[in-house]
N, C-alpha and C positions, 0 to 999 in steps of 0.2 A: 776713295772717290765715289760719289753718289751715282745712282742709276741715271739721274737727270744729267749730271755732268758728263758721264760716258756717252749719253745720247747726243748731247750738244757737240762733243768732240767728233762723233761719227757723221752728223749731219752738216751740210754746207751752210755757210752764212752768206747773205746778200751783201752788197756794197753799203747797205744802210744799217747793218746789224748794230753797230756801236751807237747809232742815233736812237734806235729803239730802246736799247738798254739805258741810255742816258735819260730818256723820257719815262723810264720806269714801266715799260710795257711788259705784260705777261707774255713770256716767250714759250713756244712749244713746237715740236717737230711737225712739219707738214710737207709732203711731197719731196722728202729728202733734204729739206732746209729747216733751219730753226727760224720760225717766223713769229711776228707779233700777233697775238690773238685779240688782245684789247689793251687800251691805254687807260681810259677813265671809266669804261664800262660799255658793254655792247649796246644797250638801249640808247645811251647818250650819243654814241658814235653813229648808230643807225639813224637817229633823228637828225643829226647834223647833215647827213647826206640827203635825206628827204626834204629838209627845210632850207638848208644853206649850201654848204660845200664840205667835202671831206677829202682826205689825202691818204692814198694807199701805196704801200711798197709792194709792187708786183714783179720785182726783179727776179723772182724765182721762176717765172715763166720762161719757156724755151723759144729760141728764134732760129730759123733755118732759112738760108737764102738759096734761091734757084735761079741760075742765069744760064744763057746759052741759046742756041738756035732751036732746041727742042724744049725749052722751058715751059711754054704753054701746054704743049702736048703732054709733057710729063705730069704737070699739075692736074690736067684733065684726067689722066690715067689713075691717079691715086686719090682723087677728091670727088665727093658725091655731087657737089654743086657744079654749075656750068659757068666757066669764066671766058668762054669764047668771045673774042672781039670786044672785051670790056675796055672802057676808057682807062687811061693811066690815072691812078689816084682812087680807084674803086676798091672796096673791101668786100669780101664774101665770107659768109659763115657756112660751115658744112662739116662733113665727117670724112675720115679715112676708114675704110672697112676691109675686113678680111673677105676671102672668097665666099665664106658662108653667110656673109651679111653682118656678122658681129662687128662691134665698133673698136677700131684701133685707138682712135682719139677723136675728139671734136676740136676744131681749130679755126683760125682766121687766116685767109689768104689775102695779102695786100698786093695789088698790081702797082709796082713802083716805076716801071718803064716797060718798053717793048722787050719781051724776053727777059724780064727781071721781076721776080716775085719774092715776097717776104712772108714767111709762114710763122705764125705764132701758135705754139703748142703748150699743153699742160705740163706743169713742173714735174709731177710724179711720173710722167710718161716720156720724158726727154730721151733717155737711153733707149727705151723700147721703140719709140717713134723713129729715132735716128737710124737704128739698125734696120727697121722696116723700110724706111725711105731709101736707104742705100741698096738694100736687097732688090727693090723694085725699080732701081735707076738703070739697070743694065740695058744697053741698046739705045739709050737716049744720049744725045749730044748736049750735055749740061755740065755746069759747074755747081755742085751741091756742097754747101758749107754749113756746118753747125756753128752758129755764132752766139750760142746761149751764154758762154762765159764772158763774152765781150759786152753785151748790152745790159745796162741797168734799165729799169722801167718803173715809172710811177703813174698812178691813175688819179686824176682830179675829177671828182664826181659830185653832182648836185646842181640845183637851179642856178647857183652862182659860179659854176665852173668856168664858163666862157670869160666872164669878167675877171676871174682870178688868174687864169692862164695868161690873158692879155696884159693885165695891169701889174701883176706881181712878178711874173716870169718874163714879160716882154715878148711873148711869142704870139704873133698875129694868127688867130685861129677862127675868127668870126665867120669867115667865108666858107669854112669847112662844113659840108653837109653831113648828115648822118651816114655812117659807114663809108667815109672817105678819109684819105691820108695825103700828107704832103711832107716834103723835107725842107728844113730850114738849116742850111749849112750841113753839118753832120748829124742834126737832130731830126728824128722822125716824130711827127705829131699826127695822131689819128683821133677820130671822134666815133667811138662805139659805145663802150660802157657795159658793165656787168651788174648794174645795180637797178636798172629801170629808170634812172635819171639821166639827164644830159651829162656828158663827161668826155674827158680827153685822156689819151694815153701818150706818154712821152718816153721815147726810147733813145738812149744816148750812152756815151761812155760813163763808166762808174763815177769819175770825177765830176762830170757835168750833172749827173743825177743827184749827187750829194749836195752840190751847190743849189740846185732847184729845191731840194728838200729843206735846206736851211732857210731859204728865202720864204717858202710857204709857211713854215713853222713860225718864223719871225713875224709874218703878216697875220698870224692868229688862226690859220687854217687848222681845223681839227684833224690830227692824225687818227687813222682808223685801222683796226686790225682785221684779221681774217674772220673773226667771229661775226661782225656785222656784215662783212662781205657776203657771208653765207646767208644770213637772214634777209639781206636786201635782194640777192639774186633769186632766192627761193620764193619770196612772196610775189614776184612778177613772173614766175613760172620758167625761169631759166635753168637748164640742166647743169649738173656737176658730174664730170666723168668719175666713175666709181660708184655713183649713186643712181643717177637716171640714165646713164649710158655705160656700157661695159662690153667686154668680149661676148657676153651672153645677152646683152640688150641691144637690139638693132635700132637704127634711127626710126624705122617704121613702128616698132613697138613703143618707142618713146614719143611718138606723135610729131616727129620732125621730118615727115615726108616732104614738106615744102622745100627742104634743102637737099633732097635727093632727086636729081633730074634724070629720070628714067628714059627721057627722049634723047639723051646724049648717046653718041655712037658706042662708047664703052667706058667703063671704069671698073676697078676691082670691087667685086661684090655685087655688080649690077644684076646679074641673073638671079641670085638668091633673093635680093631685095624686091625685084620685080615679081617673083613668084610669091613672096610673102605678102606683098601689097594686093596681088590678084586674089589670093586665097583667104587673106585676112590673117593677122598674127594670132597666135594662141593666147598671148598676153598683151595688155595695153597699160600704159602709164596714165593714171587718173589723179585728179585732186579729190581729197576727202575732207569734209568739214565735220568736226565733232560737235555733239550737243553739249559737251562738258568742257571744263577748262584743263582737263588732263592732257599731257603733251605726248603724242606718239613719236617714237624715235626710230631711227634706221634699223631695219630688221624685225620690227614688231609684226606679229601676224595680223593679217586682215582676214576676217571671217564673213561668211554669208549669214543670213538671219537664222539658219539652221545650226550655226556654230561650226561649220566646216571651213578649214583654212583654204582661201582662194587667192591668196597673194601675200605680199609683205610691203611694209613701209620702206620707201627709199630715203625720204627726208621729211622731218616733221618739226614744227615749232608752234609756240603761241605767236601768231602773226602780229607783230608789233603795230603795223599800220592800220589794221582793221579789228584788232582786239578779239581774235578768234583762234581756237586751236585747230590747226589744219595740217595736212600732210600731202605729199605725193606718194603714190603707191603703185606697184606693178601688180595687176590683178588679172584673173582669167577674163578674156574678152567679153564673155556673156554678162559680166557684172560691171561693164564700163560705161553704160549709158548714164547720162545726167539724171540726178535725183534717185538713183538706185540706192536702197538702204543697205548699209553694211555695218560691220562692227570691227572694232580694233581692240586686240588684247594688249593691255598695258600692265605688265607684271601679272598679277593674279586676277585682275578685274577685266571686264569686257565693257567697252563704251560704244554706244550707238552713234552712227554718223550717216552721211549721204554723199554720193558722188557729185562733185561740183567742177567747174572749170579750173584748170591748173593755175591760171593767172589769178591770184588772190587779191592783187592790188594793181591798179592801172598804171601802165608805163607812162613816163613823161619825157620821152626822147625828143630831141630836136628834129623837126620834120624837114 
């Protein structure tokens, strides 16, 4: 048995695994699952989402439900954003943090009803997050359920997403605003997106998700792999846990302070994050644009103009939508100002660049 075959036996499969194989997708391990990286090519799939519409299998993501009289109080306790008094149907982005401010995970919180919340977490962190949520649930009157094995999920992304979901799947979604959710029978439909384009996420049973996938493929929607999901999220400055956020990278360091509500009464990690914000973090996440076509990759050293290492690349690509070599990097704060000249070591060569905004391409979300 080959190493790849052993790996595929060890990693989980989503409910759409056989569909990917039938379409000839390049499969690879990601977050404990065997996932499609590409079908016809990353560039073609990336452009399909930017120009028309693309279809993603995101069934590897985790889902946790929180219900009960203390549900809101509990979510407030573990979540950096403030959900107090939010209307039903509202979605919030934020982080769960350790007491020292390091990031457990970034996640979405859906308010499904009074004292009823739906949390969407990253695939690679499901077991860790679930253990952490249980550990911090003591003393709260809640029913906490890990529903990750029940839900399948697809994402339909791109300028034609609304038309596609309504006309191909027959799911009325036009009235959904950005970062809102509704249920249609047993199906959950939200409008968030991880690509910088308009888009919808559909959560349902495995059988229903398989039916939706078949309908969309039959209608000619381009299936897209995790390869272009990464290039799409990267060029609009969206973080990926493990790269731009981690146990060692706080939301303040990552420039995500907007989602850390320090005026809340309390949440885990508040004191550490408040101190870091007041004093200023030692390192900050920045965008860097290179003068050359060379591509910086995760972990490559970032140097000052004297050749001293002052940080490292978190994610880097040749940005498809703007035709430039760019990266996000965590650097010493004194080098984080826009237009600061820096260098990146790529293998044995050093390439000059400058600090730019992390959003390399403008988002096109539904307002």
